[in-house]
TORVEXVEX-578210 format. One line per 10 residues: number of its first residue (from 1); their letters; for each residue x, y, z of C-alpha. Coordinates in steps of 0.05 Angstrom, whole numbers, plus 5000, padded with zeros to 4 digits. Each point is the difference from the previous one (the first is absolute). Example, Ala and Ser with C-alpha at 12.3 -4.5 7.8 and 13.67 -1.06 7.14 Angstrom:
// TORVEXVEX-578210
1 = AS = 5246 4910 5156  5027 5069 4987
// end
This chain:
// TORVEXVEX-578210
1 = MIEHIQPSVV = 3649 4437 4693  4948 4948 4984  4978 4950 5046  4960 4938 4975  4947 4971 5049  4974 4928 4990  4929 4979 5027  5018 4967 5067  4968 4984 5069  5032 5033 5065
11 = DGVCKAPASK = 5017 4953 5052  5058 5011 5049  5029 5039 5054  5045 5065 4996  5023 5061 5036  4969 5065 4992  5047 5060 4980  5015 5050 5056  4951 5054 5004  5017 5062 4957
21 = SHTIRALLIA = 4960 5047 5041  5032 4985 5064  5074 4996 4966  4988 5070 4979  4974 5027 5065  5057 4962 5038  5049 5031 4954  4976 5074 5006  4993 4996 5077  5066 4969 5011
31 = SLAEGVSRID = 5030 5051 4957  4976 5056 5043  5016 4967 5072  5061 5011 5040  5044 4938 5001  5002 4935 4955  4935 4959 4980  4999 4931 4976  4947 4978 4952  5000 4925 4992
41 = HPLESDDARS = 4968 4966 4939  4983 5064 4962  4971 4997 4932  5052 4996 4945  4965 5033 4937  5006 5059 4954  4956 5040 5047  5040 4983 5063  5064 5019 4966  4970 5066 4977
51 = CIDACRALGA = 4983 5014 5073  5071 4982 5023  5030 5044 4948  4954 5058 5025  5017 4988 5072  5077 5002 4984  4991 5066 4960  4964 5028 5064  5058 4985 5043  4993 4934 5027
61 = EITRTDSDAL = 5051 4945 5001  4975 4931 4971  5041 4936 5001  4982 4929 4989  5019 4941 5046  5021 4932 4980  4931 4976 5019  4966 5051 4955  4976 5044 5055  5007 5076 4989
71 = LVAGTGGPPY = 5039 5041 5056  4972 5074 4996  5041 5057 5031  4949 5060 5008  5010 5070 4999  4973 5012 5068  4948 5048 4979  4979 5033 4934  5038 4978 4942  5051 5030 4960
81 = ASGQPIDVGN = 4977 5033 4934  5026 4957 4938  5050 5039 4956  4971 4965 4938  4932 4980 4980  4973 4934 5029  4971 4956 4948  4949 4951 5032  4992 4961 4938  4932 4971 5002
91 = SGTTLYLAMG = 4990 5005 5073  4944 5041 5021  4998 4983 5072  5075 5023 5000  4983 5064 4966  4937 5020 5043  5030 4979 5067  5069 5029 4991  4974 5065 4978  4971 5015 5065
101 = IAATATGLTE = 5063 4982 5039  5045 5038 4950  4960 5058 5009  5023 5004 5076  5069 5017 4975  5029 5067 5001  5019 4994 4925  4966 4980 4941  4993 4930 4962  4976 4986 4935
111 = FTGDEQIRRR = 4966 4933 4983  4986 4968 4933  4978 4929 4974  4984 4963 4938  4950 5015 4948  4939 4973 5042  5023 5040 5060  5006 5062 4963  4927 4995 4984  4974 4992 5068
121 = SAANLLAALT = 4979 5065 5034  5022 5013 5076  4968 5069 4995  4960 4985 5068  5057 4985 5036  5043 5058 4973  4946 5046 5024  4995 4971 5069  5079 5001 5009  4995 5076 4978
131 = DLGARAYSRG = 4942 5013 5049  5044 4976 5053  5059 5038 4984  5045 4967 4955  5019 5014 4924  4967 4954 4959  4987 5007 4926  4995 4962 4930  5048 5021 4948  4952 4993 4946
141 = ENGCAPLTVG = 4944 5039 5044  4955 4937 4991  5013 4964 5065  5041 4947 4967  5074 4979 5007  5050 5034 4995  4980 5021 5073  5046 5045 5046  4985 5003 5078  5039 5026 5055
151 = GGIAGGTTAI = 5009 5060 5045  4973 4963 5066  4927 4995 5021  4986 5052 5051  4930 4975 5022  4931 5024 4992  4935 4971 4974  4986 4974 4931  4939 4963 4966  5017 4947 4951
161 = ECPTSQYLSS = 4956 4952 4955  5032 4930 4995  4980 4960 4939  5068 4967 5018  5013 4980 5072  5075 5016 4988  4984 5075 5004  4976 4993 5076  5056 4949 5017  5054 5048 4969
171 = LLLACPLAAG = 4975 5059 5050  4993 4949 5059  5068 4979 4993  5030 5068 4987  4962 5046 5051  5031 4970 5060  5064 5034 4976  4969 5070 4993  5021 5056 5038  4926 5013 5026
181 = DCTIEVPLLW = 4943 4962 5009  4955 4974 4939  4926 4990 4988  4979 4962 4938  4924 5001 4984  4984 4948 4950  4934 5005 4962  5015 4945 4952  5035 4932 5014  5006 4938 4961
191 = ERPYVDMTLW = 5044 4939 5012  4993 5009 5078  5042 4934 5022  5061 5032 4970  4988 5057 5044  4988 4948 5061  5065 4969 4983  5046 5071 5004  4957 5012 5065  5023 4930 5026
201 = WLDRQQIEYR = 5071 5022 4984  4993 5068 5041  4972 4956 5056  5061 4956 5000  5041 5064 5000  4963 5029 5059  4984 5061 4953  4949 5042 5035  4936 5020 4958  4926 5006 5011
211 = REGYERFFVP = 4945 4984 4950  4925 5009 4986  4984 4936 4959  5034 5010 4930  4977 5075 4998  5047 5038 5045  5068 4986 5025  5038 5038 5046  5078 4989 5002  5045 5038 5048
221 = GNQSYRPFRT = 5068 5025 4971  5070 4993 5026  4998 4924 5011  5052 4951 4976  5006 4926 4970  5034 4943 5034  5048 4947 4975  4964 4930 5000  5006 4927 4973  4945 4972 4959
231 = DVPGDYSSAT = 4981 4936 4961  4959 5021 4934  4940 4959 4995  4977 4969 4936  4959 5041 4951  4928 4991 4995  4992 5032 4935  5050 4960 4966  4971 4940 5036  4931 5019 4969
241 = FLFVAAAVTG = 5029 4978 4932  5018 4931 5026  4933 4990 5033  4963 5023 4938  5044 4952 4960  4975 4938 5042  4926 5029 4997  4997 5005 4923  5035 4930 4987  4960 4964 5047
251 = GTVTVRELHD = 5063 4987 5041  5030 5006 5070  5053 5045 5031  5034 5009 5060  5038 5063 5014  5048 5017 5056  5026 5059 5037  4934 5039 4999  4992 5030 5071  4935 4982 5037
261 = DDPQGDAAVL = 4998 5072 5035  5026 5040 4940  4962 5066 4980  5008 4991 4926  4931 5008 4970  5008 4950 4948  4988 4947 5049  4928 5012 4988  5000 4970 4930  5003 4931 5034
271 = DMLESMGCTV = 4934 5018 5030  4976 5019 4932  5025 4931 4963  4967 4963 5058  4932 5029 4988  5015 4981 4927  5001 4930 5023  5073 4986 5014  5020 4966 5066  5052 5040 5042
281 = NRPRPRTIRL = 5035 4977 5060  5065 5014 5041  5032 4930 5012  5053 5034 5045  5021 5073 5019  5019 5042 4940  4973 4948 4949  4940 5003 4961  4971 4949 4956  4945 5009 4946
291 = ESPGYGSLKG = 4962 4945 4963  4954 5016 4940  4940 4970 4975  5023 5007 4926  4990 5040 4941  4928 5015 4988  4980 4984 5066  5021 5064 5038  4942 5043 5020  4997 5073 4975
301 = GSFDLNATPD = 4970 5062 5035  5021 5066 5016  5064 5025 5039  5018 5071 5026  5072 5004 4980  5011 5074 5027  5048 4974 5056  5030 4945 4956  5013 5034 4934  5061 4960 4980
311 = ALPALAVAGA = 4954 4936 4998  4961 5022 4942  5042 4968 4944  5007 4937 5034  4928 4995 5021  4980 5021 4926  5027 4935 4978  4965 4962 5052  4931 5033 4974  5013 4958 4935
321 = ACREPLHLAN = 5000 4938 5044  4933 5008 5035  4930 4974 4983  4971 5071 5007  5029 5071 4985  5048 5031 5050  4998 5071 5012  5063 5036 5029  4967 5068 5023  5023 5068 5033
331 = VPQAREKETD = 5071 4999 4980  5007 5060 4950  5069 5009 5025  5020 4937 4960  5000 5044 4941  5053 5043 5027  5053 4944 5018  5059 4981 4953  4944 4998 4946  4928 5003 4999
341 = RVAVMAQELG = 4992 4930 5025  4922 5002 4987  5007 5017 4924  5065 4954 4991  4968 4935 5031  4939 5012 4961  5042 5008 4940  5045 4938 5009  4942 4955 5026  4966 5016 4935
351 = KLGIRTDEYR = 5055 4975 4962  4994 4935 5032  4924 4995 4988  4976 5028 5066  4941 5050 5001  5004 5055 5050  4966 5067 5015  5039 5059 5023  4973 5055 5049  5032 5065 5024
361 = DGITVYPGAI = 5015 4960 5066  5005 4932 4981  4992 4941 4954  4951 4940 4994  5030 4933 4972  4956 4954 4969  5011 4924 5003  5030 4963 4940  5056 4958 4971  5065 5030 4997
371 = SGGRVSGHGD = 5034 4995 4930  5071 5000 4985  5040 5059 4967  5046 5053 5008  4991 5053 5053  5036 5060 5024  5019 5018 5071  4999 5079 4986  5061 5002 5044  4957 4988 5062
381 = HRVVMALALA = 5021 4948 5049  4939 4980 5026  4970 4998 4930  5053 4953 4975  4988 4955 5060  4926 5000 4989  5010 4982 4929  5041 4944 5022  4941 4969 5042  4965 5005 4938
391 = GLAAADEISI = 5040 4957 4962  4999 4945 5053  4929 4998 4990  4999 5010 4924  4984 4946 4947  5066 5015 4965  5066 5030 5010  5000 5073 5018  5060 5051 4983  5015 5061 5043
401 = EGAEAAAITF = 5034 5055 4973  5041 5042 5048  5001 4948 5053  5065 5030 5035  4952 5051 5034  4981 4945 5051  5073 5013 5034  4974 5068 5027  4972 4963 5059  5007 4924 4990
411 = PSFFDTLRSL = 5064 4984 4964  4987 4926 5010  4932 4997 4972  5006 4959 4941  5048 4948 5031  4952 4998 5061  4940 4989 4955  5038 4941 4961  5017 4968 5064  4928 4999 5021
421 = CR = 4972 4971 4930  4986 4923 4992
// end
């Protein structure tokens, strides 16, 4: 699918899509609880459907109400092993978090996914699950899907480097169901806010754990999850694209359903945009308004994106609209997402006349006028959405190949963007 984006100014009000990270955590925990949970306003996207399919394969019963809520009848403990391979599509969050949970089952479950998923290594997580007594291995012996896990988590101690926070979140969700107590040593952890979100869910579930900062976690075994009802908040990661759309077009956007007390790390992007010269305020609860001084009037500078790697594609486009270079730093994990987002954004911005410098762990974007032309989304939803923002601020039309990838997390993205353009 090719999407054509015309130069426009963003000026309007919209609703943020539901949080992918919260939706997936809610589904997995509800699938393990004893009883029926209700999830109101979940994300409806390819990633969310992948998680629903995985939860069903692991024994949960999931139905949708007339009001689009999800009712989840859980297994009341460790899941059942799936008799068929679970295909997570493009959802890395589903793969990593469900792997740990599936490892607590007596039987074995195989996970696979699309081409991108089959290139992303889970070797560190496989090793940690093995340390804790589970069976966990890669069919190709390269750490990548197809992956097999199961046999139950006995307990014990493991040390795991986490270039993606999803490894640690997977263990934290699974270890309460272990037969014995688990100690997790974490010598390396990136993307800390996503671990905070997992701990927020454990706290709501009254799961017992102890921690020493982010370096060491102790989780007693033989615990259980409880049924619950939750209203899924809006997604700050998806809303980032709406805020940057206003920032690069000199416009204004008001985004609703973003909870003020939410642990989502990408809320920090608002502070970054404010330091670049945008005006940010909260006219009412769960509502954020951003106003931009205009293309070429934003300040550049340097931002550490280690905790907010998903913001790199959108902020790279914002760099072109600054009056001095914008350096996005300390985010090597951006090269290990659905694509190498550092290289891909440098490549596609280069097609549009924007100069960049690549580094092992980041990118510098230099100010310049964005030309029109044809670009590729590389099958990466965040790259597709970022290039759409470039199209709004370009001199001429931009055509984006592979635009359908936006549906992975934000199916209504292009409709929402069109509703905001003036």
